[in-house]
N, C-alpha and C positions, 0 to 999 in steps of 0.2 A: 500322515500316512499310517495306516494300521500296521501293527506288528505282524510280519509275515513268517515268523518262526513256525516251523513245521510244514510250511508249504513247499512246493516244488517249482523251480524256475527252469524250464528246459530240462537239462540232464542233471541239475543240481538240486539237492535237498537242503533247505535252509534249517540249520540246527539251532542257532541262537543269534540274537541281535547284539552286536558288539558295540555299536554306537550310532548316534544320529546327529545330524547337523542341519544347517540351513539349505544345503544343496542335495544331500543324499543320506541314505542309511547304509550301514555296513553290517553284513552278516557273516558268521562262520557257517560254511556249508560243506557238504560232502558230495564228491563226484564218484558214484559207484563204479563207473566203467574203468577208471584208473585207480580206484581205491585210495583216494587222497582227499585231504581237506583243502579247501580253498577259501578265499575271502571274496565276497560279492558285494559290490557297491551298487545299490539301487538308487537311481536318480529320482528326485521328487517329481511327481506327476505334473505339477504346475509349470515346470520348465518346458514341457512339450507344447505349451500354448504359444511359445515364441516360434515364429515361422521358420527361423533358421536353425532351430535347435537340432532337429533330426539330422540334417546334413553335417552340422558341427560334431554331433555325437559320433557318427560313423567315422568321420574324417580323423578326429582326434584319437578315438579309440584305436584305429588302425595305426596311426603314427606312434602312439605310446607303446603299442605292442611290439614295435620294431626295436625299441630300446633294449639293449642287452648289456647290462653292467652289473657287477656284483653288489653295488650299493644303490641300485634302483629297483623297486619292486617290479617283478615280472608280471605283465598282463598276459593272460592265457587266451581270453576269449571275450566277446561281447555279443549282445543279442537284444532283441525286442520281443516281448511277449505280452499281448493284450495291453498295449500302450505302456508297458513297464520296460524301461530302458535300464540295462544293467551291464556292468563290466565284471569279469572274473579274473582274479589275480592270485598270486601265491599268498598263502596264509602265513602271517608272521605272528607268532604267539607271545612274543616278548613285550616288554614295556616300551613306552614312548620316551623320547627325551624330555618331554614335559613332566612325566611322572618321575623320571630320575632327578630332574632339577628340583622338583617339589620335595623329594626325599632329602636331598642335600640341605635345602632350606629348613626343613623341619628339624634337622639335626644341628642347625646352627653352623653349617659348614658351607664352603664353596668347593665346586668341582676342582680337583687338582689340575694344574695347567697342563701336565703331561697328558691327561685324559682329554682335556679341551683340544689340544693340538691333534691328538689321534682322531677324535671325532671330526674335527674340521678338515683335516687332510682327506679323509674318506668322503665327506660331504662335498667338498670342493672338487674332488676328482670326479665324482658322479655328475656334478653340475657342468664342469668343463666338457665332459663327454656329451651330455645332453645339449649344451649350447652349440657344440660343434655340429650337431645334427639339426640345428635350427629350432630346438625345443626350449622354450622359456617356461619356468615353473609358475611364477607369479603369485604363489601363496605358500612360500616356505615359512615354516613355523615349527616349534618343538613338537606339537601334536602330530605333525606329518613326518616326523623322523622316528623310526622304530629300531629296536634291537632284536636281532635273531641270534640269541646267545650274545656274543659281543660283536657280531657283524652289524654294522649300521645299514639301514635300508631307508631310502627316501621314497615316500609314497605320494599319491595324489597328483602325479604329473598329468597335465592336460585338463584337469577339472575346471580351472579358471577359464581356459579357452572354450571348453564345452558350454559353459554358462554364457560366454560371449558378451554381447552388449548389455545383458541384463545385470545391472549393478546391485540389485537388491533381491533378496529372497522373498517368498510369499509372505513371510512374517515381518518384512521390513528390515531385516538384517542386511548389512552391507556385504557384498560378495568380496571375498578376501578377508584378511584379518588386520584391522586398523593398527594394532600394536606393532605389526611387522611390515606395514605397507610403506613403500617409498613415497616421497613427496609428489613425484610425477604421477604415480598411480592414484594418489589421493585427488589429483586434479582431473582425473578421468582419462589420462593417457594409458595406452596398453602396457607400456614398460618394455624394457629390453634386458639384456644380460646384466646391466648395471643395476637394474631394479632388484634382481635376485641377489646381487652383491650387497645391496642395502639391507635386505632381509637377513642375510648372513651376518651383517654387522650388528643388527639388533639382537640376534641370537647370541653372538659372541659377548655383547654387552651383558645380556641376561646371565650367561654362564659364569662370568667372572665377578659381576656386581650383585647378583642375586635378584634383580628385578629388571623389567624392561625400562627403557629411558623415559617413555611417555605414557601417562595414564590419565584418564578423565572420566567424567560421568557418562558420556555418550560416545559412540563410535566416531561421530562427526567431529567432536571436540578433540579426540585423539589425532584424527587426520590433520586437523588444523595445527595442532602442536608440531607434528612432523614437518608441516609446511613452514611454520613461522617462528617457533621458539628455539632458542639456542639449546644445544645438547647439554643435559645435565652431565657433568664430567664423572666418569666412572670412579675415579679415586675420591671424589666427594661422597660417593655412595658406599664404597667399600675400600678402606684404607690400604688393603693388601694388594690392590691391582698395580702391577709394575708400570712405571711410566712408559716403557717401551711398548707394552701391550696397549696402554691407553691411546698412544699415538696411532696404532693400527686401527683401533675402533673409531677414532675421530675421522680418519680418512675414509673408512668404509661407510660412515654415516654422513658424509658430506651432503649438503642439500642439493647441490648440482651433480648430476650424473657424471659430468666431465671431471669433477674433483675426486671421484672415488677410484678404487682399483678398477681396472677395465676388464678384469676377468676374475672368476672365482679362484683360479689357480694363483693369480697374483696376490690375492688376499691370503691364501694359505701359506705361500712362501714368506710373505711379510710377517705373518704370525709366528711361523717357526723361527725366523731370524730374531724376532723380538723376544721370544721366550728364551732363546739361547743367549742373547745379550744380557737379559735380566738375570740369567743364572738361577732360575727358580723352576725346576721341573717337578714341583711338588704342590702341596696344597697351598691355597691362598688364605691366610698368611701363616699357616700353623707349623711349618717345619723349618728349623734353622738351617742356614746355609753354611757351607764351608767357606772360610775367608779366602780372598784372592791370594795367589801364591806369593805376591810381593809383600804382603803384610806380615808383620812380625808377631802379631797377637796370636795366642794359642787358639786353635780352631774350637768353636763351640761343639759340645757333644750332641750328636744327632740322636734324639730319643723320640719314640713315637708319641705324638701329642695326644693326651687323653681327650675324649669327647666331652666338651663342656655340658653340664646339665642344662644350661640355658645360655645362649650366647647371642645377644641382640646385635645383629650385624649392622643395622642402621646406626646404632650407638658407636660401634667401632669406627664407622666412616666419619662420624662427627668427631670422634676422639682425635683422628689425624688432623682435622681442621683446627682443633683446639691448639695443638702444638704449633701448627703453622701460624695461627693468629698470634700466639704468644711470642714466637720468635720474631715475627714481623714487628710486633709492638716493641720488643726489646731492642731491635736494631734502629729504632727511631733515635735513640740516644746511646751511642757506643760507649763502652767502658773507657775510663780515663787512662788510656794506654800510654800517652806521652808523659804522664805525670803532671800535666797542666790542666786546663779547663776541659769540660766535656766536649767531645766532637759530635756535633749534631748532624744527622743525615736528614735531608729533606723528606718530608712525609709525602711520598709520591704514591698515587693509587696504582697498584700493579695492573698491567694489561697483558697477562700471559696468553699464549695460544693453547696451552694444555690445561693448566689448573689455576684457578684464581683463589688464593687463600682468603677465606672469609671468617671473620670473628664469629664465634658462636655464643649462645646465651651464657654458657659457663665461662668463656673467656671474658665476656663483658662483665660478668659478676665478680670474677676473681681479680679483675683489674680496676674495679670501680672504687671510689673513695671509701665506700662502706665496708669493703672487704680487703684485707691486705693483699697486694699483688704478689703472685707466686711464680710468675713465668719469666721474670727478667733475670738473666744471668748475673750472678753477684759473686765473683771470685774473691777468695779470701786473701787480701793483700798480695796480688800477683806481682812478680818481678816485672820491671819495666822492659817491654820488648824493644827490639831494634827499630828505629824509625822506618827503615825500608820495609820491615815486616808489617808495621802498622799501616803503611800506605797500601800494601797488598790486601791486608785484612779489610780495610775500609772499601776497597774496590770490590772485594768478594761479597761484602755485606750489601753493597749497592746492587750488585748483580742478582743477589738472592732476592732482594726486594722487588726487582723487576722480573723475577722468576726465570732468569737465565741460569739454570742450574749448572750447565756445563761450564759457562764462564765463571760462575761463582767457585766451582771446584778448582779451576785452573788458578784463579787469583789466590785462593786460600792455600793451595799447594805451594805457590811461590812464597806465601807468608811463612809457612813452617820450614821451607828450605832456608829462608833468610834468617829465621830464628827458631831452631828446633825445640826450644823450651817454651814456646808461645802456646800456653794451654788453651786460651780462648780461641785461637785459630783452629786447633784440633777439634775443640768443642763445636764450633760453628760448621766446620767442614763435615763433622759427623752428622749434624742435623741435615745438611744439604744432601749428603750421601743417602740418608734415610728417605728423604723426600724423592730422591732419584731412583729409589728401589735397590740401591747397592748396599744391602743390609750388612754383609760381612765387613765391608769397608767402614760402614757407620760404626759398627761395634768396635773395630780396631781403633778408630779415631777417638771415640768417647772414652775408651779404656786408657788411651794415651793421655788424654786431657786430665783424667782422674789421677793418673800416676804423677803428672806434673804438678797438679794442684788438688790435693786430697780433700779440700773443703769446697770444691766447685759444685755447688748444689745442683744446678741445672744439668750438669753432665751426668750426674747420677740419675736424675729424673729421666732424662732422655734415654739413657741406656736401659733403665728399668722399664720404660714404656716400650722400647724396642723389644726387650725380652717378652713383654706381654703379648706383642704382636706375633712373636715366634712361639708362643705357647710354652715358654720356659718359665713356669710359674715360680719355682724356687729362686731362680736368678732374679726375676722381676721383684719378688718380695724382698730379697736382700738389698737391692739398690734402693727401692722405695723406702725401706726402713731407714737406710742411711740418710735419705733426703729428710725424713721426718725428724731424725735425731739432730740434723744440722739446722733445720728450719721447721719448728713444730707447728707453724700455722700454714703449712703448704697443703691446702685442701685437696688439690689434685692428687698428690702423692697418697693420701689416705684413701681416696676413691679408687685409684688404680690398684693399690695394694689389696683392697677388698675384692676387686675383680680377679686379681691373680689368685688369691686364696680360694675364692668360690669356684672359679672356672677350672683351675689346673692343679690344685693341690688337694689330693683326695683326703688326706688326714687332717686338713686344716680345721681348727676349732671354730665352730660357728660363732662363738662369742667374740672371737677376734674380728670376724667379718662385720658383725653388728657394731662392735666398738668403733671400727674405722668409719663405718657409714654414719654412726652417730656423731663422730667428730666432724665429718664433712658438713653435716647439717648445722652443727654449731658455727662453723666458719662461713658457710654459704647457705643459709636457710631457704633462699629462694631458688636454689638449683633444683629444678623439677626432676631431673634424671636420677638424682640420688634417692628421692622419695619413691620413684617408680622402681628403681633397682631393689630397694629394701622391701617394698611391698611385694614385688615378685619373689624375692627371697623367702619371705614369710609364706607366700602362697605355696611354693614348692615344699616348704616344711610343714604344710597343712595347718599352719597357725593363722587361720582365716580372720579371727578377731583382731589380730595384730596387723594383718595385711590391709584390712579395710581402711583405717585412718590414713595410712601412708599413701595408698592409691588414691584416696579422696583428695589428699593434699596435692598429689601429682597432677590430677586433672584440674584442680583449681589454679595451679601455677602454669600449667600448659594445657589449656582447654582445647587446643587444636591437635593434640596427640591422640590419634585413634587407638594406638597400641595401649595407652594407659587406660582409656575407656574400656577396651576389650578385657583387660585383666581385672578391672574393677567389676565388670559384669561376671567374670568367672568366680570371683570371690562371693558375690551375692548369690550366685547359683549354688555354690558349695554350702552356703549358709541357709539354703532353702528359702531364700527371699526372691522368688522367681520374678515377680513383677518389677522389683528393683533391678534385677539382672536384665530384663527386657529393656528397661529404660536406658541402661548403659550401653547395651548393644545397639540400640537405636541411635545413641550419640555417636558411636563409632561409625555407623552406616551413614550418618549425616556428613561426617568428615571424609569418608572413603566408601562411596556407594558401589565401587567396583570390586571390593574385596569380598569374594564369595564366602569366605569363612565366617564373616559376620552374619550373613543370612543363615548359615548352618548353625552357628551358636544360638541364634534367636529361634530357629526352628526347633532345635532340640529342647530349648527351654519351654517353648509353647507345648511341645509334646509332653513334657513333665507336668505342665499345668492342665493337660487335658484339652487344650485348645487345638483340636485336630485340624480344622480347616486352615487356621493360620499356619500351623506347622507344615501341612502339606504344601501350602503355597510357597513357603521358604525352601523346602526341600526340592520342589519342582524347579524353582529358579536356579538353584545350585546345579542340579543335574542337567538342566537345559544347556548350561554353559560349560560344565565340567562333568561329562557323563561317567567318568571313572571315580567320582568322589564316593568312596565306600561308606563314609560316615553318613552322608545324605541318603544313600541307599538303605542303610540300616534304619535310620529314623523314619524314612518313608514306608519301609516294610512294617514297622511298628504301627504307623498310622493306619495302614491297610488292614492289619490284624484287628485293630480296635474297631474298625468299620465293617469287619466281616468280609473283607475282600481278600480271601486267602490265596487265590491264584496270583494276584498282583504281589502279595506279600512274598510268596515263594520266589517269584522272579527277582525281587529286590534282594532277598537274603542270598540268593544264588550269586548275584553280582558282588555282594560283600565278601563271599568266600574266595573271590579272585584276588583279594588283597592279602597276599601272603605275609606282608609286613605288619598286618593288623593296625594300620594307621587309623582305622575307624574307632579304636578303643578309647583314645583320649578325646574328649574329657568325659563323654557321656555314656559310653558303653564298656567301661573298663572291666566290669564284672560279668559281662554278657558274652555269649558265643552264638554266631549265626547258625551253627548246626542245631542248637537247641531250639532257636526261634523257628527255623524252617521245619524241624521235626514237629513242633506243635501246630504249625499251619497245615502240614500234611495230615496230622491226626484229626484236625478239625474238619477236613474234607473226607475223612474215612480212609485215607491212604496210609494205613498203618504199616504196611511193609516198608514203604519209603521212610516213614518216621523212625521205625526201628533201625533201619540202615544208617540214618544220620546219627542217631544216638550211639549206635554201636561203633561207628567210625570215631566219634569223639572219645568214647571210653577206651578204645584201643590206643588212641594217641595220648590220652591223659587219664590213666587208670586211677589216679589219686583224687580226681575231681569228685564232687558229690552230686551236683545238680543233674547230670545226665542219668545217673542211677535212679534218681527220684522219678523223673518223667518216664523213663523206660519201665520202671516198676509199675507205675500207674497204668500204662498201656497194657502191659502183660496182665495186670489185674482185671482190666476191662475185657481182655480176650479170654479170660478164664485160665490163663497159664500160671497157676498158683505157685509152683515151685520156682519158676523163673522170676516171678514177682518178688517172692520172699528172698531169693538170692540177691536181687538188686537192693531191696530195702535193708538187708544186712550190710551191704557195702555202703549204703547211704549212712548207716549208723557209724560205721568205722571211719568214714571220711568226713563226717559232719563237722562243720567249722565251730559249732557252739551247741549248747544244750537244747536250744529251740529246735534245731534240725534233728538232733538225736531223738527228741520227743516226737517229732513227726514220723521218724522211722519206726519207733516203738509202737505208735498208734496204728500204723499200717500193718505191722507184723501181727499185732493183737487181732486186728480185724480179719486177717487172712487165716489166723489160727482159731477163729470162731469165738473171739472175745477174750 
């Protein structure tokens, strides 16, 4: 469909195209009679080839227009003009939930649970209302959830029904969104209220874990995963997800509709209760909790968590599993608590319903014969506990192995009641509390274990790791330092201490971080994550020559890690080795061909190389699937300029300007500004008034910049406005970043003064 910007549909003048997808295009439009802006969804013409489309369009448009709810977009009108079918609705100028989640991910954060609950209550309230009216959405996803200020608005009601039996678009794309599609919809069934509940479950999963549960190379492959594959557990993806919240997600994403919540309201109520039980109304997992009233440990000080410079959430999820794996391994042989021979617990494979602890590569390495094991609790000459307490301890350990956390806590509580001096029981109960999401109780127990046995290494490690989860960097560093003093070959403690320092301690000496990472490499040289972490550290320090060998080693040890290939590509790009960068981005794409950022990185590198066709192909792919990607708009605008397509370039640079957070800047356009680029495109078309307006806007906002003065001076010079040009070149000289730019300013001033 050709861009209809500037045209008129009925009584509406189309101002700009906001987005396009497989079924429709959306425009911002103006209705002169009511002097208001509206949004118009124009259905693709191929849909009208379906004989039942016209009837469905009219029927669904009328039905959706009857919905009156503060969290459902209001449909004002619909009409048909020259075989163009369109719906008119209220214009929402805010961001989508998709964009908001992307911003959280880019900052290495998760949305605070308090905000998750607020959004979900509004969303579920809207759906309960619509469901009561007999309306099923069938395509709920973050891109269809918008914010008008902080008012949530659900859009695209009725679109799936309008499309009707047509399961694919003209381009072959599946109707609906496979990542959020229920198993029954994937089998061709129309779906019901519980299908919308399933989509809500996927969104909840994404909000707390940072990604959707299923991804694959093709839409069909994603659908098949929803049908057949077990759900990847949220706490294995992001360690900070409370177990109570995880259980809500598991029920919402049951394969069978009968196993799910039977209404959106039921899901919302369960989520509110789960968050209340977890006691975590803040960020996941970065804000410390107040301890429960019955605990005697002093409450942790609640301080704002600093934003980490880089925080690999996938790694944090793995870190939680490392602890679980180590504890499970430790429990195979319990400490010699009776003073006799070791008490062996049968090695039973856990079969939990919520989380299955899985040993990780680091766990395997640190417990292998080649590397000293560092995860087994080793109390320093503990006093012999009471036999009754030992029996309860063993029962608690067995329950923990079976992942019955509630039973484990009960048994271990009986153990400490039977023998209040039983440090190992406090230690293990602290570990179980942590896995259950009861972090204040975990801290109190680990603190008590340390008080009873000051040399209990793993209690310090567990508490230090808990503090790392809570973004309490100084506390984490203190405990992990104690671990290292007590056990100098504890590789994990060095690794976590480096993370605490780098992420949360602003004045931490970089040499200390590097020293700790170097020690980890000595102890565990085949641990790929430490090579990746150090390589990424060097990258952000702009020490690319040092980052290169570390990241090369990371991909050699973990060739299936797309993230490592990505950063290796970034390093080559910064070293001006563009072909090498392309090769690494290709490796990342081979591993994860659904990650649009890899296409963007490759496209930007092709642009740098002057490979315009290849760059355009990558940028177009990104924008087809993510129309709001400002970096891809910037890159494509540059391609259009290079090809002399200035109108198209202006359209792309205009899209870039909508990104108020300037996400487009990293990595490729950090020193650029879309106002300058659009001004130059306007100038190339002879539209100097608009060019001067853009440059003037930029100068007003950033009077200390130098580049806009340079370009505006050149335009004034061409227009014969000598005084204005000289004033700008003088400002260029004053703001020049180096002697080269001062020389350019002097040269222009001399030319204007006649030599």
